[in-house]
C-alpha positions in Angstrom: 193.4 55.8 77.4 192.2 52.2 77.5 191.0 51.4 73.9 189.2 48.3 75.2 186.6 50.5 76.9 183.0 49.4 76.1 184.0 46.1 74.5 181.4 43.3 74.6 181.6 40.6 77.2 180.4 37.0 77.2 180.2 34.6 80.1 182.9 31.9 80.1 182.7 30.0 82.8 194.0 41.4 103.1 195.5 42.8 107.1 192.7 43.4 109.7 192.1 42.9 113.4 191.6 39.3 114.4 187.8 38.9 114.5 186.9 36.2 117.0 183.2 36.0 116.3 181.3 33.0 115.2 180.0 33.4 111.6 178.3 31.4 108.9 180.3 29.0 106.8 179.5 27.3 103.5 179.6 23.6 102.9 182.4 22.1 100.8 182.1 21.2 97.2 182.5 17.5 96.5 185.9 16.0 95.6 185.3 15.0 92.0 188.9 14.1 91.2 188.8 10.6 92.4 192.3 9.1 93.1 194.0 11.1 90.4 197.2 12.4 91.9 197.2 15.5 89.6 194.6 17.1 87.4 194.9 20.2 85.1 191.8 21.7 83.6 191.9 24.6 81.0 190.1 27.8 82.1 188.3 29.9 79.6 188.7 33.7 79.9 187.5 36.9 78.4 190.6 38.8 79.6 192.0 41.2 77.0 195.6 40.0 77.5 196.4 38.0 74.3 198.4 34.8 74.2 198.0 33.8 77.9 196.8 30.3 78.8 195.2 29.6 82.1 194.5 26.3 83.8 193.4 25.0 87.2 195.8 22.5 88.7 194.9 20.3 91.7 197.5 18.1 93.3 196.7 15.3 95.8 198.4 16.1 99.2 196.7 14.5 102.1 196.9 16.2 105.5 198.4 14.2 108.4 195.9 12.0 110.3 196.3 14.3 113.3 194.1 16.9 111.6 191.1 14.7 111.9 188.0 14.5 109.7 187.7 16.9 106.8 186.2 16.8 103.3 188.1 14.8 100.7 188.6 18.0 98.6 190.7 19.3 101.5 193.4 16.7 100.9 194.3 18.5 97.7 196.2 21.7 96.9 195.1 24.0 94.1 196.5 26.8 92.0 195.9 28.8 88.9 198.6 28.3 86.3 199.2 31.1 83.8 201.7 30.7 80.9 202.3 31.9 77.5 200.4 30.0 74.8 203.6 29.9 72.7 205.7 28.7 75.6 206.7 25.3 76.8 204.1 23.0 78.2 206.3 21.7 81.0 206.7 24.2 83.8 210.3 23.1 84.3 211.2 24.4 80.8 209.9 27.9 81.5 212.4 30.7 81.9 210.9 31.7 85.3 208.0 30.6 87.5 206.5 33.2 89.9 204.7 31.5 92.8 202.3 33.8 94.7 200.8 33.4 98.2 197.5 35.3 98.6 196.8 37.9 101.4 194.3 37.6 104.2 190.8 36.7 103.2 192.1 36.4 99.6 192.0 33.6 97.1 193.9 32.7 93.9 191.4 34.4 91.7 192.6 37.8 92.9 195.9 37.4 91.0 194.3 37.0 87.6 195.0 40.5 86.2 198.6 40.8 87.4 199.4 37.2 86.5 198.1 37.6 82.9 199.7 41.0 82.5 203.1 39.8 83.7 203.1 36.7 81.5 202.0 38.7 78.5 204.7 41.4 79.1 207.4 38.7 79.3 206.1 37.0 76.1 206.4 40.3 74.3 210.1 40.3 75.3 210.6 36.8 74.0 210.6 35.3 77.5 208.3 32.5 78.6 207.4 32.7 82.3 204.7 31.2 84.4 202.7 32.6 87.2 201.2 30.3 89.8 198.5 31.8 92.0 198.1 29.6 95.1 194.9 28.8 96.9 195.3 28.1 100.6 194.1 24.6 101.6 191.0 25.9 103.5 189.6 27.2 100.2 188.7 23.6 99.5 185.4 24.4 101.4 184.2 26.9 98.8 181.4 25.9 96.4 181.4 27.8 93.1 178.4 26.0 91.5 176.1 29.0 91.7 178.6 31.5 90.4 179.6 29.1 87.6 176.0 29.2 86.3 176.8 32.7 84.9 173.4 34.1 86.1 172.8 36.3 89.1 169.3 35.1 89.9 170.4 31.5 89.5 173.3 32.1 91.9 171.1 33.8 94.5 168.6 31.0 94.2 171.3 28.4 94.7 173.1 29.9 97.7 170.0 31.4 99.4 166.9 29.6 98.3 167.9 25.9 97.9 167.6 25.8 94.1 169.2 22.8 92.4 171.9 23.8 89.9 173.6 21.2 87.7 172.2 18.4 89.8 173.6 19.9 93.0 171.9 21.5 96.0 174.0 23.9 98.1 174.9 22.3 101.5 174.1 25.6 103.2 176.0 28.1 105.3 177.0 26.1 108.3 178.5 26.7 111.7 182.1 26.6 112.9 181.7 23.3 114.6 182.4 21.4 111.3 185.9 23.0 111.0 187.7 21.2 113.8 190.4 20.2 111.4 191.2 23.8 110.7 192.3 24.3 114.4 195.7 23.0 113.3 195.9 24.8 109.9 198.5 27.5 110.8 201.7 28.9 109.5 203.6 25.5 109.7 201.2 23.6 107.5 200.8 26.6 105.1 204.5 26.8 104.3 204.7 23.0 104.2 201.9 23.0 101.6 203.9 25.4 99.4 207.0 23.3 99.7 205.2 20.0 99.0 203.5 21.6 96.0 206.8 22.9 94.6 208.5 19.6 95.2 205.7 17.7 93.4 205.4 20.0 90.4 209.2 20.7 90.1 211.0 17.6 91.5 214.5 18.9 90.6 215.6 21.2 93.5 218.1 22.8 91.1 215.3 23.9 88.8 213.4 25.3 91.8 216.5 27.2 93.0 217.3 28.6 89.6 213.8 29.4 88.2 211.3 29.9 91.0 210.5 33.3 92.4 208.6 33.1 95.7 206.3 35.9 96.9 202.9 37.1 97.6 200.4 39.9 98.3 199.7 41.4 101.7 199.9 38.6 104.3 201.4 36.5 101.5 204.6 38.5 102.0 204.8 37.4 105.7 204.0 33.8 104.7 206.8 34.0 102.2 209.1 35.2 104.9 208.3 32.1 107.0 208.7 29.9 104.0 212.2 31.4 103.3 213.3 30.8 106.9 211.8 27.3 107.2 213.5 23.9 107.1 211.6 21.0 105.6 213.6 17.8 106.4 214.1 18.3 110.1 217.9 18.6 109.8 219.1 22.2 109.7 222.5 21.1 108.5 221.2 19.9 105.2 220.0 23.1 103.5 218.9 21.8 100.0 215.4 21.6 101.5 215.6 25.0 103.2 212.9 27.4 102.0 215.3 29.9 100.7 216.9 27.2 98.5 213.6 26.7 96.7 213.6 30.2 95.3 215.9 32.3 93.1 214.3 35.5 94.5 211.4 37.0 96.4 208.7 39.5 95.4 206.4 41.4 97.7 203.2 43.1 96.5 202.1 45.9 98.9 203.8 44.0 101.7 207.3 43.0 102.8 209.2 39.7 103.0 209.1 39.4 106.8 208.0 37.3 109.7 206.2 40.3 111.4 202.6 41.4 110.9 203.7 44.9 112.1 206.0 45.1 109.2 203.0 44.5 106.9 200.6 47.2 108.1 201.0 48.1 111.8 197.3 47.5 112.2 197.9 44.3 114.3 200.0 44.3 117.5 203.7 43.5 117.2 204.6 40.9 119.8 208.3 40.9 119.1 209.1 42.8 122.4 206.8 40.7 124.5 208.4 37.3 125.0 206.0 34.4 125.2 207.1 31.3 127.1 204.4 29.3 125.4 201.4 29.8 127.6 199.8 32.3 125.3 200.2 29.9 122.4 198.9 26.9 124.4 195.8 28.9 125.5 195.0 30.0 122.0 195.5 26.5 120.6 193.3 25.0 123.3 190.6 27.5 122.4 190.9 26.5 118.7 190.8 22.8 119.5 187.8 23.1 121.7 185.9 25.5 119.5 185.9 28.3 122.2 187.7 30.3 119.6 186.4 30.1 116.0 188.6 28.2 113.6 187.8 30.7 110.7 187.8 34.5 110.9 184.3 35.9 110.4 182.2 38.9 111.3 178.5 39.9 110.8 179.4 42.7 108.3 180.9 41.7 104.9 183.6 39.4 106.3 181.8 36.1 106.3 181.1 33.5 103.6 177.5 34.5 103.1 178.3 38.1 102.3 181.6 37.4 100.6 179.6 35.3 98.1 177.8 38.5 97.3 181.0 40.0 95.8 181.1 37.3 93.2 177.4 37.5 92.5 177.7 41.3 92.0 180.6 40.6 89.6 178.2 38.4 87.6 175.9 41.3 86.9 178.7 43.6 86.0 180.1 41.0 83.5 176.8 40.1 81.9 175.0 43.5 81.8 177.1 46.3 83.3 174.8 49.1 82.1 171.5 47.4 83.0 169.6 48.5 86.0 170.4 46.2 88.9 167.7 44.3 90.8 170.2 42.4 93.0 169.6 44.4 96.2 165.8 43.6 96.0 166.3 40.1 94.8 168.5 39.0 97.7 166.6 37.5 100.6 166.6 39.5 103.8 168.8 38.4 106.7 171.0 39.8 109.4 174.3 39.4 107.6 173.0 41.0 104.3 171.1 43.8 106.0 174.1 44.7 108.3 176.4 44.7 105.3 174.1 46.8 103.2 173.8 49.4 106.0 177.6 49.4 106.7 178.5 49.9 103.0 175.6 52.1 101.9 175.0 54.6 104.7 175.9 58.2 104.3 176.1 58.9 108.1 175.5 57.3 111.4 171.8 58.2 111.4 171.3 56.4 108.1 173.1 53.4 109.4 170.9 53.2 112.5 167.6 53.7 110.7 168.4 52.0 107.5 166.8 54.8 105.5 167.5 55.6 102.8 169.0 52.2 102.0 170.5 50.7 98.9 167.1 49.5 97.7 165.9 53.1 97.5 168.4 53.9 94.8 168.5 53.1 91.1 171.9 51.6 90.3 173.4 49.8 87.3 175.0 46.4 87.8 178.4 48.0 87.4 177.5 50.6 90.0 176.6 47.9 92.5 180.0 46.3 92.1 181.8 49.7 92.2 180.1 50.6 95.5 181.3 47.3 97.0 184.9 47.6 95.9 185.9 51.1 95.1 188.2 53.1 97.3 185.8 56.1 97.2 183.0 53.9 98.5 184.0 50.8 100.6 185.4 51.8 104.0 187.8 48.9 104.5 191.2 49.6 103.1 192.2 46.0 102.4 189.2 45.6 100.1 189.7 48.8 98.1 190.6 49.1 94.5 190.5 52.2 92.3 187.9 51.5 89.6 186.3 55.0 89.0 183.4 56.8 90.6 179.6 57.1 90.7 178.0 59.0 87.8 174.6 59.9 86.5 173.3 61.8 89.5 174.3 64.0 92.5 176.6 62.4 95.1 177.4 63.5 98.6 180.0 62.7 101.3 179.9 59.3 102.8 180.7 60.0 106.5 180.2 56.6 107.9 181.9 54.8 109.6 184.5 57.7 109.5 184.0 61.3 108.3 185.8 62.6 105.3 188.8 64.7 106.3 188.9 63.3 109.8 192.0 61.8 111.4 190.8 58.3 110.5 193.2 55.4 110.8 194.3 55.0 107.2 195.5 51.4 107.7 191.8 50.5 108.3 189.8 53.0 106.2 192.2 54.1 103.5 193.1 57.6 102.5 190.5 58.3 99.8 187.4 60.5 100.5 184.2 58.5 100.4 181.2 59.3 98.2 177.6 58.0 98.0 174.6 58.7 95.8 172.5 61.6 97.2 169.1 61.2 95.5 167.0 58.1 96.4 164.1 57.2 94.0 165.8 59.4 91.4 168.1 59.0 88.5 169.8 55.8 87.4 173.3 56.0 88.9 175.9 54.7 86.4 179.6 54.0 86.9 182.4 56.1 85.4 185.2 53.6 84.8 188.8 54.3 85.7 189.8 55.5 82.2 186.9 58.0 81.9 187.7 59.9 85.0 188.9 63.3 84.0 187.2 63.2 80.5 185.5 66.3 79.2 182.1 65.1 80.4 183.3 64.2 83.9 181.1 66.1 86.4 184.1 66.4 88.8 182.3 65.6 92.0 183.7 67.2 95.1 183.3 66.8 98.9 181.5 69.4 100.9 184.9 70.8 101.9 185.8 71.3 98.2 188.2 68.3 97.9 187.7 66.3 94.7 186.6 62.8 95.4 189.1 61.5 92.9 191.2 62.3 89.8 192.6 60.5 86.8 195.9 59.8 88.5 194.3 57.8 91.3 192.1 55.5 89.1 193.9 52.4 87.8 191.6 49.4 87.7 189.1 48.5 85.0 185.8 47.6 86.8 185.0 45.1 84.0 188.2 43.2 84.6 187.7 43.2 88.3 184.2 41.8 87.7 185.6 39.1 85.5 188.2 38.1 88.2 185.4 37.9 90.8 182.9 36.0 88.7 184.7 33.9 86.1 187.5 32.3 88.0 187.2 28.7 89.2 189.0 29.7 92.4 187.6 32.5 94.5 188.9 36.1 94.5 188.1 36.2 98.2 188.8 33.6 100.9 185.7 32.6 102.7 187.3 30.4 105.3 190.5 32.1 106.5 192.1 30.0 109.2 192.2 31.9 112.5 195.3 29.9 113.5 197.3 31.3 110.6 197.1 34.8 112.1 197.3 33.8 115.8 200.5 31.8 115.0 202.1 34.9 113.4 200.9 37.2 116.2 202.5 34.8 118.7 205.8 34.8 116.8 207.9 34.9 120.0 206.4 31.7 121.4 208.7 28.6 121.3 206.2 26.8 119.1 206.4 29.4 116.4 210.0 30.5 116.9 211.2 27.0 116.1 209.8 27.4 112.6 212.4 30.1 111.8 215.3 27.7 111.4 217.2 29.7 108.8 216.6 33.4 109.6 219.2 34.5 107.1 217.0 33.0 104.4 214.9 36.2 104.4 217.8 38.1 102.8 219.5 35.2 101.0 217.9 36.0 97.7 217.2 39.2 95.7 213.9 40.8 96.6 211.5 43.0 94.6 209.2 45.1 96.7 206.3 46.8 94.9 204.1 49.1 97.1 200.8 50.8 96.5 201.2 54.5 96.9 197.9 54.8 98.8 198.0 51.3 100.2 198.5 49.8 103.6 202.0 51.3 104.0 201.0 54.8 102.7 202.9 57.5 104.5 205.5 55.1 106.0 207.1 53.3 103.1 210.4 51.8 104.1 213.0 53.5 101.9 215.7 50.9 102.7 213.8 48.3 100.7 214.2 50.5 97.6 210.6 49.7 96.5 208.9 50.3 93.3 206.0 52.7 94.1 202.8 52.4 92.2 201.5 56.0 92.6 197.8 56.3 93.4 197.3 52.5 93.8 195.2 51.0 96.6 196.0 47.7 98.3 194.2 45.5 95.8 195.2 47.6 92.8 198.7 45.9 92.7 196.7 42.8 91.7 193.9 44.2 89.6 195.2 47.3 87.8 194.5 47.5 84.0 197.3 46.7 81.5 197.2 50.2 80.2 196.9 53.1 82.6 195.2 56.5 82.2 198.5 58.2 81.1 199.0 55.6 78.4 201.9 53.9 80.1 202.0 50.2 80.8 200.9 48.9 84.2 203.9 49.3 86.6 203.4 46.2 88.8 203.5 43.7 86.0 206.3 45.6 84.4 208.4 45.4 87.5 207.7 41.7 88.0 208.6 41.0 84.3 211.8 42.9 84.6 212.7 41.2 87.9 211.9 37.8 86.3 214.3 38.3 83.5 217.2 39.6 85.6 219.9 37.0 85.8 220.4 35.3 89.1 
């Protein structure tokens, strides 16, 4: 069992259908770095992993002029650097450096737990490795000022009521028209950004080739595939610059190292058998350039900057006062995005969704329970957002049969495999949250679905809700990605077009280095795990659990993803 349960906390500081709907977007935070080519700022943390140092690194890397006007902050690349406090200060002197690309709608903050766990495990073996969690360039638009206040009400007032915090007023959630520069932010620039960052931070190509392990989570595996096959000097005959020669190996976290979205989840169409002579690519690009197609993926329910901000705000409450009764649902201002999201996530059936009654405001929930209902696999119906953090407690629960009924032939790649539950008694008891390491205890009520199926069991609960809350609320770079570039997905979907095919200069690069594949047993590839990859299977894990799982699992064993990464990192190349 996790002996850290109940410890005190103090404040310190994935694949889906392409959604071509216009949504709300937040204004960028100002560029406060001046002309400094590189800055590195220590990050305070309450994570229980001892001996791990975290810092925020920003490197100046201006986009080409052809991208047009953009905020100054968007001419920088950012990453979270994790290293052993007892290890070398210079990255080039580390034993290994793991460089991770995030998944769809995912930011660098999502890697916090797995990064810390991996570095700590290596240090315990006398090895000093680093873990770099990359932020995509478009995350430069995010403003963390309200979250960094450490207070839920202050954050809500900042983002939704125009309250000044630290001398700054939020620029507001703005439209897609200000994102013209993102019309060109596709797979080519994404892999170029990774190459440029590695070359700046580790100038010696021999060091990169011998020490860097390239990988990612979810869509990050596909991006790594394109990186491995890319050529960066324009001359295919000179391979020192080739992507595969920047890496000693690859790692894939609930994904594969590939150039196909279908290999990732099957939830997006595979165009490999539909040759594109370039007309499809040209039409999509014209749509992005003119704004007919939105430059950032967004939707009215949950998947837009306004509602994604709520995940971090919910994390604040769970960090500061997990057992206190939440007032967040009633404190939030009303609005279409928030109301639609509340109904989608907190409706027991279609009738409840249509009427809005009973709604989330009709239930008494702790701050931890609010976050659990937004992120747990037995509650949230979107598979790529699911983690296994426990279950409701403190009152009766019932089946959540919206948007898909429990036990139905629902598409698991979209909704996940776990049965969904929801509090059953409005205006009743205070619903608490049973954390992952208390599921199966003697006092566990053992909630079951109407058909007798247990909603969960100890073997399927792996992530500490408090640590998830800390990753959402304490990190200087977001857990989620509020401004995911539409072009990044459309490029990969149009993989057979000449404009994208030309990026795969060294196809053999995908298999040129050893690969570690770690898959979530209940994740996006559940039921069709490719045996030929010889993957490590994290049993009971959901898609996000490969990043967020607690260092010690319910059975007392160490967390398997970090263990596999640490073992892979110390294997000679």
